[in-house]
C-alpha positions as CSV (number, residue, x, y, z in Angstrom):
1,M,-11.8,-22.5,-2.9
2,L,-13.9,-22.4,0.4
3,I,-13.2,-25.6,2.3
4,Q,-14.7,-24.9,5.7
5,L,-17.2,-22.6,7.3
6,S,-17.6,-22.5,11.1
7,I,-20.3,-20.3,12.7
8,R,-20.8,-19.7,16.4
9,D,-23.8,-17.8,17.9
10,I,-25.0,-15.9,14.8
11,V,-28.8,-15.3,14.8
12,L,-30.4,-18.7,14.9
13,I,-27.1,-20.6,14.4
14,E,-25.7,-22.0,17.6
15,R,-22.8,-24.0,16.5
16,L,-22.2,-25.1,12.9
17,D,-19.2,-26.6,11.1
18,L,-19.5,-27.1,7.4
19,A,-17.0,-28.7,5.0
20,F,-17.3,-27.8,1.3
21,E,-16.0,-29.7,-1.8
22,T,-15.2,-28.7,-5.3
23,G,-18.0,-28.6,-7.9
24,L,-21.6,-27.6,-7.3
25,S,-22.9,-27.5,-3.8
26,V,-26.6,-26.6,-3.2
27,L,-28.3,-25.5,0.0
28,T,-32.0,-26.2,0.3
29,G,-34.6,-26.1,3.0
30,E,-38.0,-24.6,3.8
31,T,-38.5,-20.9,3.8
32,G,-37.2,-19.4,7.1
33,A,-35.0,-22.3,7.9
34,G,-31.9,-20.0,7.9
35,K,-30.4,-20.1,4.4
36,S,-30.0,-16.3,4.3
37,I,-28.3,-16.5,7.8
38,L,-25.7,-18.8,6.3
39,L,-24.9,-16.4,3.5
40,D,-24.9,-13.4,5.9
41,S,-22.4,-15.3,8.1
42,L,-20.1,-16.0,5.1
43,S,-20.4,-12.4,4.1
44,L,-19.4,-11.3,7.6
45,A,-16.3,-13.5,7.5
46,L,-15.3,-11.8,4.2
47,G,-15.5,-8.3,5.6
48,G,-19.2,-7.6,5.1
49,R,-21.0,-5.0,7.2
50,G,-21.2,-6.0,10.9
51,D,-24.2,-5.6,13.1
52,G,-24.8,-6.3,16.8
53,G,-28.2,-7.7,15.8
54,L,-26.4,-10.7,14.2
55,V,-25.3,-12.0,17.5
56,R,-27.5,-14.8,18.9
57,H,-30.0,-13.6,21.5
58,G,-28.5,-13.9,25.0
59,E,-24.9,-14.1,23.8
60,E,-22.2,-11.4,24.1
61,K,-20.5,-12.2,20.8
62,G,-20.6,-14.4,17.7
63,Q,-17.9,-15.6,15.4
64,V,-17.5,-16.8,11.8
65,T,-14.5,-18.6,10.4
66,A,-14.0,-19.3,6.7
67,V,-11.0,-21.4,5.6
68,F,-9.8,-21.3,2.0
69,D,-7.4,-23.5,0.0
70,V,-5.7,-20.9,-2.3
71,E,-3.2,-21.4,-5.1
72,P,0.3,-20.2,-4.2
73,D,0.4,-17.6,-7.0
74,H,-3.1,-16.2,-6.3
75,A,-3.3,-12.4,-6.2
76,V,-4.9,-12.4,-2.7
77,R,-1.6,-13.8,-1.3
78,R,0.3,-10.9,-2.8
79,L,-2.2,-8.5,-1.3
80,L,-1.8,-10.0,2.2
81,Q,2.0,-10.1,1.9
82,E,2.1,-6.4,0.9
83,N,0.1,-5.6,4.1
84,G,2.3,-7.7,6.4
85,I,0.0,-10.6,6.8
86,D,1.4,-14.1,6.8
87,D,-0.2,-16.1,4.0
88,E,1.5,-19.5,4.5
89,G,-0.8,-22.5,4.1
90,D,-4.6,-22.2,4.0
91,L,-6.1,-18.7,4.5
92,I,-8.2,-18.5,7.6
93,F,-10.6,-15.5,7.7
94,R,-12.1,-15.0,11.2
95,R,-14.6,-12.3,12.2
96,Q,-15.8,-11.6,15.7
97,Q,-19.1,-9.7,16.1
98,S,-20.0,-8.3,19.6
99,S,-23.6,-7.6,20.5
100,D,-22.6,-4.0,21.1
101,G,-21.8,-3.6,17.4
102,R,-18.0,-3.8,17.7
103,T,-16.2,-6.2,15.4
104,K,-12.7,-7.7,15.1
105,A,-11.1,-9.1,11.9
106,Y,-8.3,-11.6,11.6
107,V,-6.6,-13.5,8.7
108,N,-4.4,-16.4,9.8
109,D,-4.9,-15.1,13.4
110,Q,-3.3,-11.7,12.5
111,P,-5.5,-8.6,13.1
112,L,-6.3,-6.4,10.1
113,S,-8.7,-3.8,9.1
114,V,-12.2,-4.7,7.9
115,Q,-11.5,-2.8,4.7
116,L,-8.5,-5.0,3.9
117,M,-10.5,-8.1,4.9
118,R,-13.3,-7.1,2.5
119,Q,-10.8,-6.4,-0.3
120,A,-9.2,-9.8,0.1
121,G,-12.6,-11.5,0.5
122,Q,-13.8,-10.1,-2.8
123,M,-10.8,-11.8,-4.5
124,L,-11.9,-15.2,-3.1
125,V,-15.7,-15.2,-3.2
126,E,-18.4,-13.5,-5.3
127,I,-21.9,-13.6,-3.8
128,H,-24.6,-13.0,-6.3
129,G,-28.3,-12.7,-5.9
130,Q,-31.3,-10.7,-7.1
131,H,-30.1,-7.7,-5.1
132,D,-26.4,-8.2,-4.9
133,D,-24.9,-8.4,-8.4
134,R,-21.6,-6.7,-7.7
135,A,-20.2,-7.7,-11.1
136,L,-22.9,-5.7,-12.8
137,V,-23.2,-2.7,-10.4
138,D,-19.7,-1.3,-11.0
139,I,-19.2,-0.1,-14.5
140,H,-15.4,-0.4,-14.1
141,A,-16.0,-4.1,-13.5
142,H,-17.6,-4.3,-16.9
143,R,-14.4,-3.3,-18.6
144,T,-12.4,-5.7,-16.4
145,L,-14.8,-8.6,-17.3
146,L,-14.5,-7.8,-21.0
147,D,-10.7,-7.8,-20.7
148,A,-10.8,-11.1,-18.9
149,F,-13.0,-12.6,-21.6
150,A,-10.6,-11.6,-24.3
151,S,-7.4,-12.3,-22.3
152,L,-6.5,-8.7,-22.5
153,A,-5.5,-8.2,-18.8
154,E,-1.7,-8.2,-19.6
155,E,-2.2,-5.6,-22.4
156,A,-4.4,-3.5,-20.1
157,S,-1.7,-3.6,-17.5
158,S,0.8,-2.4,-20.1
159,V,-1.5,0.5,-21.1
160,E,-1.8,1.4,-17.4
161,Q,2.0,1.5,-17.0
162,L,2.4,3.6,-20.2
163,Y,-0.2,6.0,-18.8
164,R,1.8,6.3,-15.5
165,T,4.9,7.0,-17.5
166,W,3.2,9.7,-19.5
167,K,1.7,11.4,-16.5
168,D,5.1,11.1,-14.6
169,S,6.8,12.8,-17.5
170,E,4.2,15.6,-17.5
171,R,4.7,16.2,-13.8
172,A,8.5,16.3,-14.4
173,L,8.0,18.9,-17.2
174,K,5.6,21.0,-15.1
175,K,8.0,20.9,-12.1
176,H,11.0,21.9,-14.2
177,R,9.1,24.7,-16.0
178,E,8.0,26.1,-12.6
179,K,11.6,25.9,-11.4
180,V,13.0,27.7,-14.5
181,E,10.3,30.4,-14.4
182,S,11.0,31.0,-10.7
183,A,14.7,31.2,-11.4
184,A,14.2,33.6,-14.3
185,R,12.3,36.0,-12.0
186,E,15.3,36.1,-9.7
187,A,18.0,35.9,-12.4
188,D,19.9,39.1,-11.4
189,Y,19.8,38.3,-7.7
190,L,20.8,34.7,-8.4
191,R,23.8,35.7,-10.6
192,S,25.1,38.3,-8.2
193,S,24.7,35.8,-5.3
194,V,26.6,33.1,-7.2
195,E,29.3,35.6,-8.0
196,E,29.6,36.7,-4.4
197,L,29.6,33.1,-3.0
198,E,32.1,31.9,-5.6
199,K,34.4,34.8,-4.6
200,L,33.8,34.1,-0.9
201,S,34.3,30.3,-1.5
202,P,33.1,29.1,1.9
203,Q,34.5,25.7,3.0
204,D,32.9,23.0,5.1
205,G,34.0,23.4,8.8
206,E,35.8,26.7,8.0
207,E,34.0,28.8,10.7
208,D,35.0,26.4,13.5
209,E,38.6,26.2,12.4
210,L,38.9,30.0,12.1
211,A,37.2,30.6,15.5
212,E,39.7,28.2,17.1
213,R,42.7,29.9,15.5
214,R,41.4,33.3,16.5
215,A,40.9,32.1,20.1
216,R,44.5,30.8,20.3
217,M,46.0,34.0,19.0
218,M,44.0,36.2,21.3
219,K,45.0,34.1,24.3
220,A,48.7,34.3,23.2
221,E,48.4,38.0,22.9
222,R,47.1,38.3,26.5
223,I,50.0,36.3,28.1
224,A,52.8,37.4,25.8
225,G,53.3,40.7,27.7
226,D,53.9,38.9,31.0
227,I,56.4,36.5,29.4
228,A,58.2,39.4,27.7
229,E,58.5,41.3,31.1
230,A,60.0,38.1,32.7
231,S,62.4,37.9,29.8
232,E,63.4,41.5,30.2
233,F,64.0,41.0,33.9
234,L,66.2,37.9,33.4
235,N,68.0,39.1,30.3
236,G,67.9,42.9,30.3
237,N,70.0,45.6,31.8
238,A,68.4,45.0,35.2
239,S,69.1,41.3,35.2
240,P,70.5,40.1,38.5
241,V,72.7,37.4,36.8
242,P,75.8,39.6,36.2
243,H,75.7,41.0,39.8
244,I,75.4,37.5,41.3
245,A,78.2,36.2,39.0
246,S,80.5,39.1,40.1
247,L,79.6,38.4,43.7
248,V,80.4,34.7,43.4
249,R,83.9,35.5,41.9
250,R,84.7,37.9,44.8
251,L,83.6,35.3,47.4
252,E,85.6,32.6,45.7
253,R,88.7,34.7,46.0
254,K,88.0,35.5,49.7
255,S,87.2,31.9,50.6
256,H,91.0,31.0,50.4
257,E,91.6,33.5,53.2
258,A,89.0,31.9,55.5
259,P,88.8,28.2,54.8
260,G,85.5,26.5,55.7
261,L,83.6,29.8,56.0
262,L,82.3,30.6,52.4
263,E,82.4,27.3,50.5
264,D,78.7,26.5,51.1
265,T,77.6,30.0,50.2
266,V,79.6,29.9,47.0
267,A,78.1,26.6,46.0
268,L,74.5,27.8,46.6
269,L,75.1,30.9,44.6
270,D,76.5,28.8,41.7
271,A,73.4,26.6,41.8
272,A,71.2,29.8,41.7
273,L,73.1,31.0,38.7
274,D,72.5,27.6,36.9
275,Q,68.7,27.9,37.7
276,L,68.6,31.4,36.5
277,S,70.3,30.4,33.3
278,N,67.7,27.6,32.8
279,A,64.9,30.1,33.6
280,Q,66.4,32.4,30.9
281,M,66.2,29.7,28.3
282,E,62.7,28.6,29.2
283,V,61.4,32.1,29.1
284,E,63.0,32.7,25.7
285,A,61.3,29.4,24.5
286,A,57.9,30.4,25.8
287,L,58.3,33.8,24.2
288,R,59.0,32.3,20.9
289,K,55.9,30.0,21.2
290,T,53.7,33.0,21.9
291,E,54.9,34.9,18.9
292,Y,52.1,35.5,16.4
293,D,51.5,37.7,13.4
294,P,49.0,40.5,14.3
295,K,48.2,40.7,10.6
296,E,47.3,37.0,10.6
297,L,44.8,37.7,13.5
298,E,43.4,40.5,11.5
299,R,43.0,38.3,8.4
300,V,41.2,35.6,10.5
301,E,38.8,38.1,12.0
302,E,38.1,39.7,8.6
303,R,37.3,36.2,7.1
304,L,35.0,35.3,10.0
305,F,33.3,38.7,9.6
306,A,32.8,38.0,5.9
307,L,31.4,34.5,6.4
308,R,29.0,35.6,9.2
309,G,27.9,38.5,7.1
310,A,27.0,36.2,4.3
311,S,25.2,33.9,6.8
312,R,23.0,36.8,7.9
313,K,22.4,38.0,4.4
314,Y,21.3,34.6,3.1
315,S,19.6,33.6,6.3
316,V,21.5,30.3,6.7
317,P,24.1,29.1,9.1
318,V,27.7,29.6,8.0
319,S,28.0,25.8,7.9
320,E,25.3,25.7,5.1
321,L,26.9,28.4,2.9
322,P,28.8,25.8,0.8
323,A,25.6,23.8,0.1
324,L,23.7,27.1,-0.6
325,A,26.4,28.0,-3.1
326,V,26.0,24.6,-4.8
327,R,22.2,25.0,-5.0
328,M,22.4,28.5,-6.4
329,I,25.0,27.4,-9.0
330,S,22.6,24.5,-9.9
331,D,19.7,26.9,-10.1
332,L,21.7,29.2,-12.3
333,A,22.7,26.3,-14.5
334,D,19.1,25.2,-14.8
335,L,18.2,28.8,-15.8
336,D,21.0,28.9,-18.4
337,A,20.2,25.4,-19.7
338,G,16.5,25.6,-19.0
339,E,15.2,26.1,-22.5
340,E,17.2,23.2,-23.8
341,R,16.0,20.9,-21.0
342,L,12.4,22.1,-21.4
343,L,12.6,21.1,-25.1
344,R,14.0,17.7,-24.1
345,L,11.2,17.1,-21.5
346,D,8.6,18.3,-24.0
347,K,9.8,15.6,-26.4
348,E,9.7,13.0,-23.6
349,V,6.1,13.9,-22.8
350,A,5.1,13.8,-26.5
351,L,6.8,10.4,-26.9
352,A,5.2,9.0,-23.8
353,K,1.8,10.3,-24.8
354,A,2.2,8.8,-28.3
355,S,3.3,5.4,-26.9
356,Y,0.3,5.4,-24.6
357,G,-2.0,6.5,-27.4
358,T,-0.8,3.7,-29.7
359,A,-1.2,1.1,-27.1
360,A,-4.6,2.4,-25.8
361,L,-5.9,2.5,-29.4
362,S,-4.7,-1.1,-30.0
363,L,-6.4,-2.2,-26.8
364,S,-9.6,-0.3,-27.7
365,Q,-9.8,-2.1,-31.1
366,K,-9.3,-5.5,-29.4
367,R,-12.0,-4.6,-26.9
368,H,-14.4,-3.7,-29.7
369,H,-13.7,-7.0,-31.4
370,A,-14.1,-8.9,-28.1
371,S,-17.3,-7.1,-27.3
372,E,-19.0,-8.7,-30.3
373,A,-17.7,-12.2,-29.3
374,L,-18.9,-11.6,-25.7
375,T,-22.3,-10.4,-26.9
376,S,-22.7,-13.5,-29.0
377,A,-21.6,-15.8,-26.2
378,V,-24.1,-14.3,-23.7
379,M,-26.9,-14.2,-26.3
380,A,-26.4,-17.9,-26.9
381,E,-27.3,-18.6,-23.3
382,L,-30.4,-16.4,-23.0
383,P,-33.1,-18.5,-24.8
384,A,-32.7,-21.4,-22.4
385,L,-33.0,-19.0,-19.5
386,K,-36.4,-17.7,-20.7
387,L,-34.8,-14.6,-22.0
388,E,-35.3,-15.5,-25.7
389,R,-36.8,-12.1,-26.5
390,A,-34.1,-10.2,-24.7
391,R,-30.8,-8.8,-26.1
392,F,-27.5,-8.3,-24.4
393,M,-25.1,-5.6,-25.6
394,V,-21.6,-4.5,-24.7
395,E,-21.6,-0.7,-25.2
396,I,-18.1,0.8,-25.7
397,T,-17.7,4.6,-25.8
398,T,-14.2,5.5,-27.0
399,N,-12.8,9.0,-26.5
400,Q,-9.1,9.5,-27.1
401,E,-9.4,12.9,-25.4
402,E,-10.5,11.3,-22.1
403,A,-7.5,9.0,-21.5
404,T,-7.3,7.2,-18.2
405,A,-5.0,4.5,-16.8
406,D,-7.6,2.0,-18.0
407,G,-7.4,3.2,-21.6
408,I,-9.7,5.3,-23.7
409,D,-12.9,3.2,-23.4
410,V,-15.9,3.2,-21.2
411,V,-17.5,-0.2,-21.2
412,E,-21.0,-0.8,-20.0
413,F,-23.3,-3.8,-20.3
414,H,-26.8,-2.9,-21.7
415,V,-29.8,-5.0,-22.2
416,Q,-33.2,-4.9,-23.9
417,T,-35.6,-7.2,-22.1
418,N,-38.4,-7.0,-24.7
419,P,-38.6,-6.0,-28.4
420,G,-39.7,-2.4,-28.8
421,T,-38.4,-1.3,-25.4
422,R,-35.5,1.1,-25.1
423,P,-32.2,-0.6,-24.3
424,G,-30.3,0.7,-21.3
425,P,-27.8,-0.1,-18.5
426,I,-28.4,-3.6,-17.2
427,M,-28.9,-2.5,-13.6
428,K,-31.6,-0.1,-14.6
429,V,-33.5,-2.1,-17.1
430,A,-33.5,-5.7,-15.9
431,S,-35.7,-6.9,-13.0
432,G,-34.3,-8.8,-10.1
433,G,-34.9,-12.3,-11.6
434,E,-33.8,-11.2,-15.1
435,L,-30.7,-9.6,-13.6
436,S,-29.7,-12.9,-12.0
437,R,-30.2,-14.8,-15.2
438,F,-28.2,-12.3,-17.2
439,L,-25.5,-12.6,-14.6
440,L,-25.5,-16.4,-14.9
441,A,-25.3,-16.2,-18.7
442,L,-22.4,-13.7,-18.4
443,K,-20.6,-16.0,-15.9
444,V,-21.0,-19.0,-18.2
445,A,-19.7,-17.0,-21.2
446,L,-16.7,-15.9,-19.1
447,A,-16.1,-19.5,-17.8
448,D,-13.4,-19.1,-15.1
449,R,-12.0,-15.9,-16.5
450,G,-12.5,-12.8,-14.4
451,S,-14.0,-14.8,-11.6
452,A,-13.3,-15.4,-8.0
453,P,-12.4,-19.1,-7.1
454,T,-15.8,-19.4,-5.4
455,L,-19.2,-18.2,-6.7
456,V,-22.3,-18.1,-4.5
457,F,-25.7,-17.7,-6.1
458,D,-28.5,-16.8,-3.8
459,E,-31.9,-18.0,-5.1
460,I,-31.3,-16.9,-8.7
461,D,-33.9,-19.4,-9.8
462,T,-36.7,-17.6,-7.9
463,G,-39.8,-17.3,-9.9
464,V,-38.9,-19.8,-12.6
465,G,-39.5,-23.5,-13.0
466,G,-39.5,-26.4,-15.4
467,A,-37.2,-26.0,-18.3
468,V,-35.8,-22.6,-17.2
469,A,-34.8,-24.0,-13.8
470,D,-33.3,-27.0,-15.5
471,A,-31.3,-24.6,-17.8
472,I,-30.1,-22.7,-14.7
473,G,-29.0,-26.0,-13.2
474,Q,-27.1,-27.0,-16.3
475,R,-25.2,-23.7,-16.4
476,L,-24.4,-23.9,-12.7
477,K,-23.1,-27.4,-13.3
478,R,-20.9,-26.2,-16.2
479,L,-19.6,-23.3,-14.1
480,S,-18.7,-25.7,-11.3
481,E,-16.3,-27.6,-13.6
482,R,-14.1,-24.6,-13.5
483,V,-14.8,-22.8,-10.2
484,Q,-16.4,-23.8,-7.0
485,V,-20.2,-23.0,-7.0
486,L,-22.5,-22.7,-4.0
487,S,-26.2,-22.1,-4.8
488,V,-29.1,-21.5,-2.4
489,T,-32.0,-22.8,-4.4
490,H,-35.7,-23.7,-4.3
491,A,-35.6,-25.4,-7.7
492,P,-35.4,-29.3,-7.6
493,Q,-33.9,-29.2,-11.1
494,V,-30.9,-27.2,-9.8
495,A,-30.6,-29.3,-6.6
496,A,-30.5,-32.6,-8.6
497,R,-27.4,-31.5,-10.4
498,A,-25.3,-30.9,-7.2
499,A,-22.3,-32.9,-6.2
500,T,-23.0,-31.9,-2.6
501,H,-26.4,-31.3,-1.1
502,L,-26.7,-29.4,2.2
503,L,-30.1,-29.4,3.9
504,I,-30.9,-26.4,6.2
505,S,-33.5,-26.9,8.9
506,K,-34.7,-25.5,12.2
507,G,-35.0,-27.4,15.4
508,P,-34.8,-27.1,19.2
509,S,-31.7,-25.6,20.6
510,T,-29.2,-27.9,22.3
511,T,-29.2,-25.6,25.3
512,G,-32.8,-26.5,25.9
513,G,-35.7,-24.2,26.7
514,D,-37.8,-22.8,23.8
515,K,-34.9,-21.6,21.7
516,I,-34.7,-22.5,18.1
517,A,-31.5,-23.2,16.2
518,T,-30.6,-23.6,12.5
519,R,-28.9,-26.8,11.5
520,V,-27.2,-27.9,8.3
521,A,-26.7,-31.5,7.3
522,T,-24.8,-33.0,4.3
523,M,-27.4,-35.3,2.7
524,A,-26.6,-38.9,1.8
525,P,-27.8,-40.0,-1.7
526,S,-30.7,-41.9,-0.2
527,D,-32.0,-38.8,1.6
528,R,-31.7,-36.5,-1.4
529,T,-34.6,-38.2,-3.1
530,E,-37.0,-37.3,-0.3
531,E,-35.7,-33.6,-0.2
532,I,-36.1,-33.2,-3.9
533,A,-39.5,-34.8,-3.8
534,R,-40.5,-32.2,-1.1
535,M,-39.2,-29.5,-3.3
536,L,-41.4,-30.8,-6.2
537,A,-44.6,-31.6,-4.2
538,G,-44.5,-29.2,-1.2
539,A,-45.6,-30.2,2.3
540,S,-47.3,-33.4,1.2
541,V,-44.8,-35.7,-0.5
542,T,-46.4,-38.2,-2.9
543,E,-45.1,-41.3,-4.5
544,E,-45.3,-39.5,-7.9
545,A,-43.1,-36.8,-6.5
546,R,-40.6,-39.4,-5.2
547,A,-40.6,-41.1,-8.6
548,A,-40.0,-37.7,-10.3
549,A,-37.2,-36.9,-7.9
550,K,-35.5,-40.3,-8.7
551,R,-35.7,-39.5,-12.4
552,L,-34.2,-36.1,-11.8
553,L,-31.3,-37.6,-9.8
554,A,-30.8,-40.4,-12.2
555,G,-30.7,-38.0,-15.2
556,N,-28.1,-35.9,-13.5
557,G,-26.0,-38.6,-11.9
């Protein structure tokens, strides 16, 4: 429910802080005092249309803050959570309106779009008047109200889910049929491609591995010739090793003839022979390492050529050939098993459609039954509201060929305001005052079902008095036992039934000068008598009016 409304610099309102209680609260005051400004401010805080003209003259911006005490499991909290808005504690709706027309919207001090604010606001407050009966304007809302009256919301939700399942299965069938038909048109190409790719059998990472092997072998080929030449020099017929060895033997024999002359030379030549021997072994080892099979190089190059040729042919990188093969095999499998799967999907669609049809028909039958009960409940309220000659009807058009997520019914509220006139849609047939009273009768019949936690009625008692005004007051009081009700009224019979009475008046601005400001005061019981007497008598309050006001208050205490 709405627990607080704070308004700053909106039209005639300078600074206003209002607290609201449960039950019925009425707002009264002379014409032009600012009652409509108060409702415009509340509407602004709930995401209503902004306008720079709402800002108080001489100010750059105005602001309205509405605070709500909301049940933990209320749907508005889920909506805010889904949109990343913190919903802990009371919900604080704040709207800033600049004089240049720009607006900013916040919930719990977190910015959000005006559209989301409006959507959330509609879940918390309904504002109804002679020209703003949203519950009656939207035909879709008529079906929702009927479902709420008959406690069919859960069943309607189940029908909606069955409808989604049915349509999802139809989309799956359509997608698969298109896939099979496309594959069938390319069947020969697909089969030959699968055969070619299966024969090629490309592997993940194969191209990189082959390229690396090929590079190693080609490098080995380039240096193998030089190593072989070195090997031939060291080990072939022209090798210097035998000559050096022969020379060493001769010098060793001569060294005995000339001691101290050749020993160092012989030692150096022996060391040279050892190094040459080591060089021979290292060259042989290097030669063995560079050995490769030319046929293997040829096989690697042929494999690379085949892979890259397939890459060009199918317009994909070599690395994607394995995945392409898998897809083509899958497509071919779909083609081969397509008819079987199509039959299975056809059965799934038929089953889903039948399940939806059964549930939608059951829901439709319950709606038809509930429409009679709702009609009776609303009709029972009409005589006291001076609509005794009027008729209220719930028209249901059922067409199983026009299935929607809401079922197979179009629900619309019709009325006949006078005998002999043609019944028709309530928004087209009823006048402003009649429309408000039809709405009140409907709200009473629905009790707290299908309703926002706070209902605001804007002068729905205009043009009526006496017993009819008293009947309106009775029904607003009954409604307020289930939901919070705020009513802007000119009827003393309505005002007398309120738990809280707010008086709206105009007076000099606190800023001085010749500016006027709207004020709102919560009236004490002793003051209510005088206000209700004014509402009864007009500008000149008589003792008779005061006595009548006391009787009204006493009778509704």
